[in-house]
N, C-alpha and C positions, 0 to 999 in steps of 0.2 A: 504492500498500500503505499501510495506517497503521503509526504509529511501533512498535506492540507485535507488529504480525507481521514487522516488520524485526528486531526483537529477539528474537522467537522463531526465526526462521529462523537467524540468526547462533549463536545457543544451540544450535539443534539440530544445525548443521553442526560447530561447537565441539567438542560434546560427541561426536558421531561420529568425528570427527579425531582426537581424544585418545584415544579406545577402540582404534581403529585401530592408532595409534604404540603402545601400550601393549602389544596383543597381539603387533606385530610385534617390538617391544624382546624380549619374553619367548620369542618363536619363535626368533629368532637366537641367545640365548644357550643355548635347551636344544639347537639346531642344534650350536652350538659345542662345548657339553659333551659331546654324543654323539661329534662327531667326534673330541674328543681321547680319548676313551675308546676307541674304535675304534683310533686309531693307537697308544697304550699296549697295546691287546692286540695288536697285530700284531708290535711290537716286542718283545715276551713271549715269541711264539712263536718256539721253537728254528729257525731256519735247516736245511734239508734238506740233507744233504752232496750234493754232487754227484759222482758216480761216472764213471770214465773206463771207455769201452768195451774190452773185454779184448783183446787182442793175435790172437786168433783172428779175431775181427770185423774189425779192422783190416785184417788181411790178407786178408779176402775181398775188402773194399770195394777194397783195392788192387790186386787182382788182375782186378777187372771192368774191361771196355774204356770208354773214355770215352765212346764214341758212347752206352752205356746211360743214363749220365745227362743226355748234352745231349739225347735224345730223349724222355727221360722216362719209357720204356716198362722195366718191369723184366721 
């Protein structure tokens, strides 16, 4: 190869490498900003209160035989 061809090849590889690095850098920072915004949105939503089953429901399940739960047939 001639000296100019070697220089042109190195220049082309350098330009493409730098371009990929810059594109990756911006992509990572945009994704980090998106993730931070999603986490902030999740933290701002109020948590749903957990409700306890009523006493009637608990009494029904307590009165069922254990075999029903072990067989998996209701």
